[in-house]
C-alpha positions in Angstrom: -13.9 -31.5 14.8 -17.3 -31.9 16.7 -15.4 -31.5 20.0 -13.9 -28.3 18.7 -17.3 -26.9 17.8 -18.5 -27.7 21.3 -15.5 -25.9 22.8 -16.2 -22.8 20.6 -19.7 -22.6 22.1 -18.2 -22.7 25.6 -16.2 -19.5 25.1 -18.5 -16.5 25.4 -16.2 -14.0 23.6 -15.6 -16.3 20.7 -19.3 -17.2 20.4 -20.2 -13.5 20.4 -17.7 -12.8 17.6 -19.0 -15.6 15.5 -22.6 -14.5 16.0 -21.7 -10.9 15.1 -20.0 -12.1 11.9 -23.0 -14.3 10.9 -25.4 -11.4 11.7 -23.5 -8.9 9.5 -23.3 -11.5 6.7 -27.1 -11.9 6.9 -27.4 -8.1 6.5 -25.2 -8.3 3.4 -27.1 -11.1 1.8 -30.4 -9.3 2.5 -29.0 -6.2 0.7 -28.2 -8.4 -2.4 -32.0 -8.8 -3.0 -33.0 -5.1 -2.8 -33.2 -3.8 -6.4 -32.0 -0.5 -7.7 -34.7 2.0 -8.5 -35.9 2.1 -12.2 -34.8 -1.4 -13.1 -37.0 -4.1 -14.6 -35.5 -7.0 -12.6 -37.7 -9.6 -14.4 -36.4 -8.8 -17.8 -32.8 -8.5 -16.5 -33.0 -11.9 -14.8 -34.4 -13.5 -18.0 -31.5 -11.9 -20.0 -28.9 -13.4 -17.7 -30.7 -16.8 -17.7 -30.4 -16.9 -21.5 -26.8 -15.7 -21.3 -25.9 -18.4 -18.7 -26.9 -21.1 -21.3 -24.0 -20.0 -23.5 -20.2 -19.8 -22.9 -20.3 -16.1 -23.6 -20.9 -14.8 -20.0 -17.5 -13.1 -20.0 -17.0 -10.3 -17.5 -20.7 -10.3 -16.5 -20.6 -13.9 -15.3 -17.4 -13.3 -13.3 -18.8 -10.1 -11.6 -22.1 -11.9 -10.9 -20.2 -14.7 -9.2 -18.3 -12.4 -6.9 -21.4 -10.4 -6.0 -23.4 -13.4 -5.1 -25.9 -12.9 -7.9 -26.5 -9.3 -7.0 -25.7 -8.2 -10.6 -28.5 -10.3 -12.1 -31.0 -8.4 -10.0 -29.0 -5.2 -10.1 -29.4 -4.8 -6.4 -27.9 -2.0 -4.3 -24.9 -4.2 -3.9 -24.5 -4.9 -7.6 -20.9 -3.6 -7.7 -20.0 -5.8 -4.7 -16.7 -5.3 -2.9 -14.6 -5.5 -6.1 -14.0 -1.7 -6.3 -12.4 -1.8 -2.9 -10.3 -4.8 -3.8 -9.1 -3.1 -7.0 -8.3 0.1 -5.0 -6.4 -1.9 -2.4 -4.3 -3.6 -5.1 -3.6 -0.3 -6.8 -2.6 1.4 -3.6 -0.3 -1.5 -2.7 1.5 -1.2 -6.0 1.7 2.5 -5.7 3.1 2.2 -2.2 5.9 0.1 -3.6 6.8 2.5 -6.5 6.0 6.0 -5.1 8.5 7.1 -2.5 6.1 9.5 -0.7 3.5 6.7 -0.1 6.3 4.3 0.9 7.4 6.8 3.6 3.8 7.0 4.8 3.5 3.2 5.0 6.5 3.0 7.2 5.0 5.3 9.8 3.4 2.4 11.6 -0.3 2.4 12.6 -0.8 6.1 11.7 0.7 5.4 8.2 -1.5 2.4 7.8 -4.7 4.4 8.6 -3.6 7.1 6.2 -3.1 4.6 3.4 -6.4 3.0 4.2 -8.1 6.4 3.9 -6.6 6.9 0.5 -7.9 3.5 -0.5 -11.4 4.5 0.5 -11.2 7.7 -1.6 -10.0 5.6 -4.6 -12.8 3.1 -4.0 -15.3 5.9 -4.1 -13.9 7.2 -7.4 -14.0 3.7 -8.9 -17.6 3.2 -7.8 -18.6 6.4 -9.5 -16.9 5.5 -12.8 -18.3 1.9 -12.8 -21.7 3.1 -11.8 -21.7 5.6 -14.7 -20.7 2.9 -17.3 -23.2 0.4 -15.8 -26.0 2.9 -16.1 -25.2 3.7 -19.7 -25.0 0.0 -20.5 -28.4 -0.6 -18.9 -30.0 2.3 -20.7 -29.1 0.9 -24.2 -31.8 -1.7 -24.9 -29.7 -3.0 -27.9 -27.4 -4.7 -25.4 -30.1 -7.0 -24.1 -31.5 -8.7 -27.1 -34.8 -6.8 -27.1 -35.4 -6.8 -23.4 -36.3 -3.4 -21.9 -34.3 -3.0 -18.7 -34.8 0.7 -18.0 -38.2 2.2 -18.7 -37.1 5.8 -18.3 -33.4 6.2 -19.2 -31.7 9.5 -18.9 -29.4 11.6 -16.7 -31.7 11.2 -13.7 -31.6 7.5 -13.9 -27.8 7.5 -14.3 -27.4 9.8 -11.2 -29.7 7.6 -9.1 -27.9 4.5 -10.2 -24.4 6.0 -9.4 -25.5 7.2 -6.0 -27.2 3.9 -5.1 -24.4 1.6 -6.2 -21.7 3.8 -4.7 -23.5 3.9 -1.4 -24.0 0.1 -1.5 -20.3 -0.6 -2.0 -19.4 1.9 0.8 -21.8 0.1 3.1 -20.3 -3.3 2.2 -16.9 -1.8 3.0 -18.2 -0.7 6.4 -19.6 -4.2 7.1 -16.2 -5.7 6.3 -14.5 -3.3 8.8 -17.1 -4.2 11.5 -16.4 -7.9 10.9 -12.7 -7.2 11.2 -13.0 -5.3 14.4 -15.9 -7.0 16.2 -16.2 -10.4 14.5 -13.8 -13.2 13.5 -11.6 -13.4 10.4 -10.8 -10.9 7.6 -14.1 -9.0 6.9 -13.6 -8.3 3.2 -12.4 -11.8 2.5 -15.3 -13.3 4.4 -17.8 -11.2 2.4 -16.3 -12.3 -0.9 -16.4 -16.0 0.3 -20.0 -15.7 1.3 -20.9 -14.3 -2.1 -19.1 -17.2 -3.8 -20.6 -19.8 -1.6 -24.1 -18.4 -2.0 -23.9 -19.4 -5.7 -23.1 -23.0 -4.9 -26.7 -24.3 -4.4 -27.8 -22.8 -7.7 -24.8 -24.2 -9.5 -25.4 -27.7 -8.0 -29.0 -27.4 -9.1 -27.9 -26.4 -12.6 -25.6 -29.4 -12.7 -28.4 -31.7 -11.5 -30.6 -30.3 -14.4 -27.9 -31.0 -16.9 -27.4 -34.5 -15.4 -31.1 -35.4 -15.2 -30.7 -38.8 -13.7 -34.5 -39.5 -13.7 -35.0 -38.5 -17.3 -32.2 -39.9 -19.6 -33.8 -38.2 -22.6 -32.9 -34.7 -21.2 -29.5 -35.8 -20.0 -26.7 -33.5 -21.2 -23.9 -34.7 -18.9 -23.5 -38.5 -18.2 -23.2 -39.9 -14.7 -19.6 -40.9 -15.3 -18.7 -37.2 -16.1 -20.5 -36.0 -13.0 -18.5 -38.4 -10.8 -15.3 -37.3 -12.5 -16.2 -33.7 -11.9 -16.7 -34.2 -8.2 -13.5 -36.3 -8.0 -11.6 -33.4 -9.7 -13.2 -30.9 -7.3 -11.8 -32.8 -4.3 -8.4 -33.1 -5.9 -8.3 -29.4 -6.7 -9.2 -28.5 -3.1 -6.4 -30.7 -1.8 -4.0 -29.2 -4.3 -5.0 -25.6 -3.3 -4.6 -26.4 0.4 -1.1 -27.9 -0.1 0.2 -25.2 -2.4 -1.3 -22.3 -0.3 0.9 -23.5 2.6 3.9 -24.7 0.6 7.1 -22.7 1.3 10.9 -22.9 0.9 12.6 -22.5 4.2 16.0 -20.9 4.0 18.1 -21.5 7.2 19.2 -18.4 9.1 21.9 -18.4 11.7 22.4 -15.5 14.1 25.9 -14.8 15.5 26.6 -15.1 19.2 27.5 -11.9 21.1 28.9 -11.8 24.7 28.0 -8.6 26.6 29.4 -8.8 30.1 28.2 -12.1 31.6 25.3 -12.5 29.2 25.2 -14.2 25.8 22.9 -12.8 23.1 22.0 -14.4 19.8 23.3 -17.7 18.5 19.9 -19.1 17.7 18.9 -20.7 14.4 15.7 -19.9 12.5 14.6 -19.9 8.9 13.3 -17.5 6.2 10.1 -18.8 4.6 9.6 -18.1 0.9 6.0 -18.9 -0.2 5.5 -20.8 -3.5 2.3 -18.9 -4.0 3.5 -15.4 -3.0 0.8 -13.4 -4.9 -2.2 -15.5 -4.1 -5.2 -14.5 -6.3 -3.7 -11.1 -7.1 -1.9 -12.3 -10.3 -5.2 -13.9 -11.5 -7.2 -10.7 -10.8 -4.7 -8.5 -12.6 -4.6 -10.9 -15.6 -8.4 -11.1 -15.7 -8.7 -7.3 -15.6 -6.3 -7.0 -18.5 -8.2 -9.7 -20.5 -11.7 -8.4 -19.8 -11.1 -4.7 -20.1 -11.2 -4.6 -23.9 -14.3 -6.8 -23.9 -16.0 -4.6 -21.4 -15.3 -1.5 -23.5 -16.6 -3.3 -26.6 -19.7 -4.4 -24.7 -20.5 -0.7 -23.8 -20.0 0.6 -27.3 -22.9 0.3 -29.8 -20.8 -1.3 -32.5 -17.5 -2.7 -31.6 -15.2 -3.5 -34.6 -11.6 -4.3 -35.3 -9.3 -5.3 -32.4 -12.0 -4.8 -29.8 -14.4 -7.1 -31.6 -11.7 -9.7 -32.0 -10.8 -9.6 -28.3 -14.4 -9.7 -27.3 -14.9 -12.9 -29.4 -11.7 -14.5 -28.0 -12.8 -13.9 -24.4 -16.3 -15.2 -25.0 -15.1 -18.4 -26.7 -12.3 -19.0 -24.1 -10.4 -21.1 -26.6 -6.7 -22.0 -27.0 -5.4 -18.5 -27.7 -7.4 -17.1 -24.8 -5.8 -19.7 -22.4 -2.3 -19.1 -23.8 -2.5 -15.4 -23.4 -4.1 -15.7 -20.0 -1.3 -18.0 -18.8 1.4 -15.5 -20.1 -0.3 -12.6 -18.3 -0.5 -14.6 -15.0 3.2 -15.5 -15.3 4.1 -11.8 -15.9 2.0 -10.5 -13.0 3.2 -13.2 -10.7 6.8 -12.0 -11.1 5.8 -8.4 -11.2 3.9 -8.6 -7.9 6.7 -10.6 -6.3 9.2 -7.9 -7.4 7.0 -5.3 -5.7 6.7 -7.1 -2.3 9.9 -9.2 -2.0 13.1 -7.2 -1.9 16.1 -9.5 -1.5 18.6 -6.6 -1.0 16.4 -5.1 1.9 16.1 -8.5 3.5 19.9 -9.1 3.2 20.6 -5.7 4.8 18.2 -6.4 7.7 19.9 -9.8 8.3 23.3 -8.2 8.3 22.2 -5.4 10.6 20.9 -7.9 13.2 23.9 -10.3 12.9 22.1 -12.9 10.8 23.5 -14.8 7.9 22.7 -17.8 5.6 25.2 -20.7 6.3 27.7 -20.9 3.4 26.6 -17.5 1.9 28.5 -14.2 2.7 26.4 -11.3 4.0 25.5 -8.4 1.9 25.2 -8.6 -1.9 25.9 -12.4 -2.2 23.0 -13.0 0.2 20.7 -10.8 -1.9 21.8 -12.7 -5.1 21.1 -16.0 -3.4 17.7 -15.0 -2.2 16.8 -13.7 -5.7 18.1 -16.9 -7.3 15.9 -19.1 -5.0 12.8 -16.8 -5.2 12.9 -16.7 -9.0 12.8 -20.5 -9.3 10.2 -20.9 -6.5 7.9 -18.3 -8.0 8.1 -20.1 -11.4 6.6 -23.2 -9.8 3.9 -21.1 -8.1 3.1 -19.3 -11.4 2.6 -22.7 -13.1 0.3 -23.8 -10.3 -1.7 -20.5 -10.4 -2.0 -20.7 -14.2 -3.3 -24.3 -14.0 -5.9 -23.3 -11.4 -6.9 -20.3 -13.5 -7.5 -22.1 -16.7 -9.0 -25.2 -15.1 -12.7 -23.9 -15.4 -12.1 -23.3 -19.1 -10.8 -26.9 -19.4 -13.8 -28.2 -17.6 -16.1 -26.3 -20.0 -14.3 -27.7 -23.0 -13.8 -31.4 -21.8 -17.1 -31.9 -20.0 -19.3 -29.6 -22.1 -20.4 -27.6 -19.1 -22.3 -24.6 -20.6 -21.9 -22.1 -17.8 -18.7 -20.5 -16.6 -20.3 -19.9 -13.2 -20.8 -23.6 -12.8 -17.3 -24.5 -14.1 -15.6 -21.9 -11.9 -16.5 -23.9 -8.8 -14.0 -26.6 -9.9 -11.1 -24.2 -10.0 -10.1 -20.6 -10.7 -10.1 -17.6 -8.5 -13.2 -18.7 -6.6 -11.7 -21.9 -5.3 -8.5 -20.1 -4.3 -10.4 -17.5 -2.3 -12.8 -20.0 -0.6 -10.0 -22.4 0.5 -7.7 -19.6 1.6 -10.3 -17.7 3.6 -11.6 -20.8 5.3 -8.1 -21.8 6.3 -7.3 -18.3 7.7 -10.6 -18.2 9.6 -10.1 -21.6 11.1 -6.6 -20.6 12.1 -8.0 -17.6 14.0 -10.6 -19.7 15.8 -8.0 -22.3 16.6 -5.8 -19.5 18.1 -8.6 -18.5 20.4 -9.1 -22.1 21.4 -5.5 -22.7 22.2 -5.2 -19.5 24.3 -7.9 -21.0 26.5 -6.3 -24.4 26.7 -8.5 -26.2 24.3 -7.4 -28.4 21.5 -7.6 -26.9 18.0 -9.3 -28.4 14.9 -6.5 -31.0 14.5 -5.8 -32.8 17.7 -2.1 -32.9 18.7 -1.2 -30.5 15.9 -1.8 -26.9 14.8 -3.4 -25.6 11.6 -1.0 -23.6 9.5 -2.5 -20.4 8.1 -1.4 -18.4 5.1 1.2 -15.7 5.6 
């Protein structure tokens, strides 16, 4: 590992890309501390501090985690990059179901740029809507237990807030594109990972305060539980690494063709089917469905009926919440797989190029076989994703961890994103090293990235 780091510093181009990436991340983190105009950041921070002592953080705790604490200060980057992620997922699904968008996506690089432009427009629209609701929520002092967050609420404050937060998200999107073009790794994913990792020191500090090894009278979590938490953390990281790269390899044989004196084809390969085909998308979709009613209830002055019940269920994160969450993850796992994995199209492509699965006839029988295998593989992946998703809730219940932000470090979407992005970035750096005849991070072997 240390030898690989030394080799990285020897390559001028790779060193330049890493320095550009780090510089842009510093710019992003600096923007997370610039507050929006008209906000009493002191009162807002005190409100979130009191809220973090309970299990009722809900959607606010989740958004604050993905924005690197920008929401607690309501900085210019308070919305983070999540509107762009939501727009990307929506456009990906629309591309699979709308024939016009599907034709555009098949036009190659020009089609990709056009879809990307539509994604930017949708991101702008989502930012305006979220900025409007956020400004209305901030203007209502009844939502903050007596704390006055906005001294002069009104249409002008809402307009300034919408413009500021929208411009902040657009700037973050531009930073991600610059990292993608001039730096190393996937820019948007690296920004999200940096936001999550920026919360680790404060979470460790919070855990240390709860542990209080030097003052047993204030100790809320015993030493044995702390050691068990760290052991579970390492085990969860190992499990995420293994499952993120796990795949079922279906053997593919290509027929041999003789054209004149030359022989074409005849080679053997395989078709990989990922166990975790959707990644974090299934969790994001399920979380959005779960938190949307609670968000609406939070914005309303007095939420009653179904909205009030759902809001209480999400805040308590009890048995019914976890069961409903798991069911949604299973549904969206199969739904997303059906959108991106088309067995009939794969079967037709194999048949067109002279490929076949040994023992399976080409055409419809091959499509049925691929669907049979994928359905069972995805079920295992859905169980794995569900376990990872509800693990923070289990940690909060079993170890009496009061904060969801602290518990989410031991599982959930944050761990999936961090591990996956780190693996992908290391894979790209390793590719640069191998091209220049250096060993990668693992001597005598290669690091497998996610597909």
